[in-house]
N, C-alpha and C positions, 0 to 999 in steps of 0.2 A: 316521425321526427327523431333526431338524434337523442334529445333529452329523454324521450320515453324509454329508449334502450338502457340508458344509464339509471333511470328510475327503477326499471325492472331489475337491473343488476344489483342496485342498492338493496332492494327488498330481499333478494336471494342471499347476498353477503351478510346482511344484518341477521337474517334467520339462522344462517350457519354459524355466525359469530356468537350468537346467544347460546347455542348448543355447545360451542367450544370456546369459551371466553379466554382461555389461555393460549389459543392459537394465534401467534403474532402475525402470521401471513394474512389470516382472515381479518384481523384488526386493521392492518394497513390497506387491505382491499376496500374496506368500508370507508376509510379516510380518503383514499384516492378517488373513490366514486363520488363522495360528497364534493370533493374539489373539482372534479370534472363537471359537476352540476353547479359549480360556483356557490355552493352553500357552505361558505367558509366558517361562519359562526357555529353552525351545527357540527362541522368537522372539529372545531376547537373544543366544543363542549364534549364531544365524543372522546377526543384524545385526553382531555382532562379527567374524564371519568375512568379511562383506562389507567391513567397515572395513579389513581387511588389504589388500584390493584397491583400495578406493576411499577415498582420503584426504580427500575432500570432507567438510566439517563437516555437510553435510545428512544424512549417515549418523548423526551424533550426535543429530540431531532425532528419528530413529526410536528410538534408545535412550532418549531423554528421554520420548517419548510412551509407550513400553512401560512405563516406570517410573510414569508418571502413571496409566495404566490399572490398575496394581496398588496405587495409593494411596501410592506412595513418592515424595512430593513433594520431599523433601530430596535424594534421589538424582537426580531430574529436574533440580533446580537445579544440581547438580554438573556434569551434562552441559551445561547451559546456560552455565555459566561457561566451559567448554571451547569451546563454540560461539562465544561472544563473543571469546575470545582468538584463535581461528582467523580470525575475520573481521577483527579489528584487524590481524592479521599479513598477511592476504591479502584485501583488500576486494573482490576479484573474485568472492568467494563470496556477496556480499550478496544478490543476487537469488535464487539457487537456495535458499539457506538460509531467507530470508524467505518464499518461496513454500511451502516445506515446512512452515514454522510456520503459515502461513495455512491450509493444507490441514487442519490439526488445530484450527483456530480459536484458536490461541495468538497472538492479535493483539497483546497487550502485548509479548510477546517479539519478534514480527515488527517492531513499531514500534522497539524497541531496536536491532535489527540494522540497519534502514535508517538510523537516526541515527548508528550507528557507521560505516556506509559513507559517510555524508555528512561525517563528520569529516575524512576524507582527501580527498574529492572533493566539496566543498560545492555545486558547480554541476551535479552529475550529475542530468540531467533525469529519467532513468528512476527513480532512487531517490526524488526529490521527488514524482513522480507517484504512485508506489505508496504512499508514506507518506501522501499526501493521501487516497487511497482508503481506507486503513486507518483514518484518523481519522474518515472518514465512517461506516464500519462500526461503529466504537466509539461513535458518537454525539457525538464531539468536533467539533461543527460549526464553532466559531470557529477551531480549529486547522486544520480542513480548508480553510476559506476562505483563511486566511492562507497555508497551504502552497501552495494552487493559485495564489495571487497571486505567490508566490515562484517558482513554476514558469514563469509567463509572463515574469517579470523575467529569469529565466535563459535562456529560449528562447521568443521571441515566436511561434514557429510553433505553439505549443500553445494559442494564444489561443482559437480557435473550439472546440476540444475542451473547454477549461476552461469556456467559457460553456454548453456542453451540460450539463456536470455541475452548474453553478450553477443551471441551469433546473430541475433536479430538486428543489431546495430553496427557490428564490425564488418567491414568489407575487405577486399583484397587491395584496396587503394590506401597506401600509407598516409596520403595527404588528406584523407577524409576527416572531417571535424571530429567524428565519433572516435575514430582510431587515434587521433592525436590526443583527445581528451583522456582516454584510458591509458595511453602511453605515459602521459604527463603524471597521472595519479601514481602509476606503478614506479616510475623513476623517482618521484618524490619520496615515496615510501621506502624505496631501497636506500636512498640517501640518509633517511632518518633511522631506519632499522633494517639492515640487509637480511630479511627473513627469506627463506627458501620459497615461500608461497609467492612472493612478488616476482622472483626470477622465473618461477614456473608459469605464472600468468603472462609474463612478458614473452616468454618463449612461445606460448600458445598464440599470442597476438602476432608475433613475427611469422609463425607458420601460416596463419590466416592470410597474411600479406605475401606469402610465398617467398619470404626473405629467410631462407634456410641457414644462411651463414650467420646472421644475427641470432637466430634461434639456437644454433649450435653454441654460440658464445654464452648464452644464458644457461644452457645445459652444462657447460664446462664450469660455470660459477656454482651451479648446484652440486656438481661432482666434487668440487673443492670443499664443500660444506657437508655433503652426505655422499660419500663414494659409492655406496651400494645403490642408492636411488638414482644418483647421477648417471651411472653406467647403463642402467636400464632405460632411462629416458633418452640417452644418446642413441642407443640401438633403435629406438622407435622413430627417430627423425628420418 
């Protein structure tokens, strides 16, 4: 029977976890096996014991998920309130907590945690990058593009990586919703603050659409602001 397989797995995981109590992967293996066996109370007790040793709020994520699996959404939200409070107090937990939430496809909550982390460190590139990826998974394409642009604004070394992500959504069709969304963001940014970055990204977008005349116009705008860089870019079109 299926249960006997999980029961055997539970014995093995528990034995390994006792030898390496600090191994978080083994800890979650035990928790998940309890849950597969629908032994949720034992899972909760095990998680609470781990919480005594590990004060990271990612352990609270396990308690929340255990409650969700039992249909106890109100209890899960109480744990989530504690998670938020922990991350506000110690933003260093942002990545580990959010990744734990992502592992259970709790993307809305993971988004919240990254936003809390960014409240204290608004230019944290790691948080911005992960937040953009979550927006992509959620289908919030406009927010994803906007956040990736903010990432380059904070750290220009991410420029090529961001273009790779953009390439997954941008097509050669200028009427595609994704193309129009990115174009709208860049044009709005140009109106508010005509930074070379936005002209550069707009030029890249027009090149993907094979509209080289419009790309050339953007490069001329760059040339007016930075002659050396502008001439090099024009040669590359």
